N, C-alpha and C positions, 0 to 999 in steps of 0.2 A: 637615291641618285638615279636619275633616269637613264635609261639606254636608248641611244639613237642608232639608226643604220645609215651610214654614209659611204657611198661609193663601194658598195658591197662588204662593208665591215662594221661590226657593232662596237660602240663605244659607250663607256659609263661616263656620263657627263656631271660634274659637280658645279652646277650654275644654278642661279636664282630662275624659277620657272617664267619670269617676266623678261628675261634676257632674250634679245632678238637672235633668231637662228644665225644671222650673219656673224655676230661675234662669238658664238659658240663655234661656228666653222672656222673662223680666222683666228681667235684668241685660245681657244681650248683644244682644238685639232690641229692648228698649225697649217690649215689649207688657205692659202692667201691668194688664190686665183679669183675668189670671188670678191668684188671690190664694194667698198663703201663710196656712194656717190652723194645721196641726198638725205637719206634717213626717213623719208616720207613715201617711199613706193613709187616716185615719179619718174626717176631716171632709168631704172632697170640694171645698172651696174651690179647690183647685188643677186640678179636672177639665179635661180638654182631649179632644179626639177624636184618636185616632191611626188612620188607616185606617178612620174612621167608628165606631170602638168608643171608649166613654168610658174614660178612663185617668186615675189620679191622678198628676200629674206631679211631685210633691214626691218620689216615690221611684222614678221611672222615669229611669234614667241615660242620659246621652248615648250611652254605648257600647251600649245596647240598641237603638237605632235602626239602620235599615238605609237604604241610599239610596233605596230605593223607598218608605219610609214617608211618608206624608201627615199632616201635624199640621193640626189647625184649632183654633184658639183662639177665644174669645168674640168678638174683634175680627174674626175671619174667617168668623163663622157667617152674616153677611149684611152687605153694604155700607151697608145705610140702615136698619136695624132692621126689615127686612121679613120676617124669618123668622116663621113662625106661633107658634113659642113666644115670641119676643121680644114680638110684638103682643099675644098673650094675657097675658103677664106685666104689660104696661102697663095693658091693658083691665081686669084683675082687681086691679091695684095690690098686687101680691104683695109687694114688698120692704117690710121695715120698716127695719132699718139698712142692709140691702143688700149686706152684706160677702160673703155666701155666694152671692149670687144669680147670678154669672156662672157659677159651678159648677153650680149648681141648673139653670140654663137649659142648660148643655152635657149634663148627665145626662138631663134631660127631652127634649131633641131627639134624643139617641141612643135613648133608649126609643122615642120615636115612630117613628124610622127602622126599628126593628126589629118593632113591634107598633103599626099605626096605630090601633087601637082598643083600648086596654088598659082592663081594669076598674079599680076602685078597688083591689082586692087586687094586680092587676098593678103599679099605681103604687107602692103602698106597699112592695111587694117589690123594686122596680127603683130607687127613689129613696132611696138609702142615705145621701145627704149630710144633714150636720147643719146645722140652722138654729138658731142660739142664741136668736133672737127667736121661734121656734115658729110659723112662718108655714105649717106643713104643710098646713093645710086650704085655704088659698089657693093653694099650690102645686098641689095636687090639682085644684083647680077650674080653674085655669089650664091645666093639661095637657089637661082635658076641652074647654076653651074653643079650645085649639090645634088640636085634632081638627076642630072645626067651621070654624075658618078655613082649614085645610089643604084641607078638602072644597070650600070656597066662597071662594076667596081674593077674588074681586072684591067681594064683599059688604062687606067690612072695610076697604076702601081708604078714605082720608080724602079 
């Protein structure tokens, strides 16, 4: 039975090695913030971080993980919605239906981890997740807001 590290905890998982990580996260661990969208790594609703890099969990098989891999889901991004991207998402009121937003937030937080001051073009090139409601302008705005929050975290505390 393989061990996986999710959101700072270690879990023993009794699943077939070919099981997509998405289903391990949702069905075996009960973390339902990561969504199923397309099943072919196109939409990004299933985005999680593996060792800090955004990955589409619907096609990432359990057997592809090593004992050293650290997985972060939307539930593990912060304990109290204090991550700058989560704060910005709320401030800008990004979600419309909200279904894709956990994947969008995971993609945006990975972008800002590797580039703390992206241009609009950088954002457009990196944010490849699909939003059926078309909130792309608000997503871009929220990423810029998150940059400001990250630079001055005490200013945005309630």
